[in-house]
N, C-alpha and C positions, 0 to 999 in steps of 0.2 A: 681287152682291158676289163677288169672286174669292177662293177659298180654295185651300190646298194641303195635301196629306197627304205627310209625309216618312217613308217606311218605311225605317228604319235598323236596323242591328244593333249594339247598344251592347256595350261591353266591360266589364271589371271596373274600368277606370280612369276616374273621373269627369272628370278633366282632359281626357283624349283625347275623351271623349264631348261635352264642350263644343265641341270642334272640329267634331263632327258637327252640333251645333245651329247653329253659326255658318255652316257650309257650306250646309246645307239651307235655313236661314232666308234666306241671301243669294240662293240660287237661286230660292226662292219669291218674294222681293221683285222680283227681276229679271223674273220672269214676270208681275208685276202683282198678286200676291196681297196682301190685307190681313191675312190670318190664315194661319199655318202650324201644323199639328198634328203633333207627334211622339208616339211611342208611350209607353206605360207603361214604367217602368224605363229611360227615356232617360239618367238619371243614372248608373246602374250595372246591369248585367245581373243577372238572378236567377241563383242558384247560387253567389253570393259573399256573404260576411258583410255584412249590411245595416247592422247597428248601427254599424260603424266608418265608414260613409260618410254616414249620416244627418246632415242639417244643418237648422237652422231656416230659415224662409222669408226671413230677412234674412241668412243665412249666405253664404259665398263663392260656392257653386255657383249658387244662385238669383240672387244679385246679379249674377253674370256674365251669366246668361241675360237678366236685366232690362236690362243694359247693351247686349247684342246687339240686343234688341228696340228699345230707344231709338235706337241708332245707325242701324238700318235703317229705322225707322219702320214696324214690322210687329208684330202681336200674335202671341205664341208660346204654344202649349200644350205642355207637356212633363212627362213623368212623373219624379218624384223621390221620395226618402225623407226624411221629417222625423221628429224624435224623438217617440215615443209614451209610453205608460205601462208600468210594469212591465218596463222594459228592452227593450220592443218598439219598432218604428218604425211610422210611418204611411205608407201607400202614397198619395202625394199627387200631384195634378195641379196644377202651377203655371200660372197664366194671367197673362201680363204683356205690356204694350205701351202705346203712347201713350193715356193716359186710361183704361186698363183694368188692374186689379190684383185678382185673387182667387185662390182655391185650393179644391180639393175633395179630401176624404179618402175613399178607397174604402170603401163601406158594406158590400157583400157580400164576405166573405173566402172565398178558394178552399180550402175544406175538402172536397175531392172528388177522385176518381180517385187515391186514395192519397197526396194531397199535403195538408198542413195549413198553410195560410198564416197561420192565427191563432196558430201557435206563435211566429211572429216579428213579426207585424203586428197593430197595434191598429186596430180598425175605426172608420170615421167614422159619423156619425149623422144627417146632414142633406143633402138635395139642394142643389145650387148651380147658379144660372144667371147669365149675364152678357150684356150687350148690346154690340153692335159693328156699325157700318155699317148701322144701321136694322133689324138682326135680333137675336133673342135666342137664346142657346145654352145648352143643358143639358149637364151633364158626367156621365160614367160611366167606369168602369174595368173592363175585362176581364170577370170573372165577373158583374159587374153586368148584363151583356147578357142573362143568363138570367132576369132579373126584370123583367117588363113594367111593374110598378107604378112603378118609378123613372122610366121614360121617359114614362109618361102623367102622372106628377106634374110632371115638368119642362115638359111641354106645357101643363098646366093653369096653370103659373106663367108662361106666355107664350112658351115655347121654340118657335121655328120649326125649330130644328136641334138634334139630340142628337149630341154628340161621344163616341165610345167609344175610349179608348186602351187597348191591350192588349199583353201578351206571352203569347200564346196557347200553351198546352201542346200538344205533338204527341201523336199516338196514333191508333189506328184510328177513322176517322170524324170526327175532331176538326175537320179543315178544313171538311168538309161542314157540320158543326154551326155553325161560325163564320159561314159564308156564309148559312145559313138564318136564324140568329138575328138578324144585323144587318138583314136584309130584313124579318123579322117585326116587329122593334121599330119600324122605320119605319112599317109599317102600323098597329101598335097605337096609335102616338102621332100619326100623320099629320104627321110631321116628316121633314126630311132627316136622314139618319144619316151622319156622317163617322166611319168605322171605320178607325182607324190602328193597325196592329199592328207588332210587331218582325218583321223579315225572318227567314227561315229560315237559321240558321248553315250548314246543309249547302249552301246556294247559293253560299257562299264557300269550300267545301271543308272546313268545320269539322265533324267528326263530333259527334253528340249524345252528351253525357256526363251521366250522372246523370238525375234526374227533374225537375230545375228547368224551369219553363216558359220556354223561350228564344225562342219565336216560330215561326210558320209562314208569315208573310207574308199575302197576300190582303187587303191594305187595300182599302177600297172607299168610294165615295160612292153612297148609295142615295137615291132620290127618296121623297117622302111616299106614293107608291103602290107602293113596294117594288121599283122598277126600278133595276138597277145602272147608274149613269151613268158611272162610271169605276172601274177596278180595276187592281191591280198583282198580280204573281205572287209568287214566293218571294223573289226577290232585292231588295236595296235599290233604292229609286227614289223619284221624286217624281211625284205626280198633281196636276194643277191643273184647277180647274173653276169656272165661274160659277154661283152659287146665285141663284134668283129668288124673293124673298119672296112675290110674288103667286101663285106656284104653290101654296104652302102654303094660302093663303086659298081658292084655287079648289078644291083637293082637299077641304078641310074643309067647303066648301059642298056638294059633291057626295057626300062620304062622311063624314057627321058622327058618326064613332064616339065621339068625346069627348063630344059633346052627348047621344048616345043611350045611353051607358053607364049601367047600373044599379049601385047600391052595395049589395053583399051583405055588407058588414061587420056583425058582430054588434052589436046595440043595447046 
């Protein structure tokens, strides 16, 4: 199955960001991909008021992404913001395409490194998987990548692939942590990991302003054995790769960490 990672740099304007979705989805389709993954906050970059752009899953922004996917005959994963509780929003991944429609709300909120995502975002509470092209995909968003249990839960629910969409915050050692974490999660769950992040605004000559996590790039496709199969740098770009479901089965036969794992949960 051919997939694509679209490493983009979204702006504060949801309408112009739809142009990015349309452009990269079209390029992915032209390259033969059945699935294209865009990053967290594809709808609107962090550092902007999120409440004013949040829309329900049947609102104009998501409906336009849905139409793009239908017109092209490709499944799209893209980060957006939907209304939450208490005046907050939800950090949502929209998944839409021919015969596929679901969404995931980010579970682990980024209350770390001096940033408090929970001030503005209402967390989700359930893992989500979906099937496409004979493979099953689990979903995760940014800070979720630091929590192995979500990835193994997706694998136990049948996932061959875990998708991580991010707008990773910059800082000392942060890019190295991202690279390490996405490879570790592949090994934990013996799944492919499709790690798609926002590109680094500095790659387009935009200086970093404030503390909002606006992206460092380094999107990657990682094998179930933690091998980096494709990778991007800091700038926007598209990575296209074929996934082999048989590889997941072969790795799990040779390295049955899911089967061998012990449950240390308190009785």
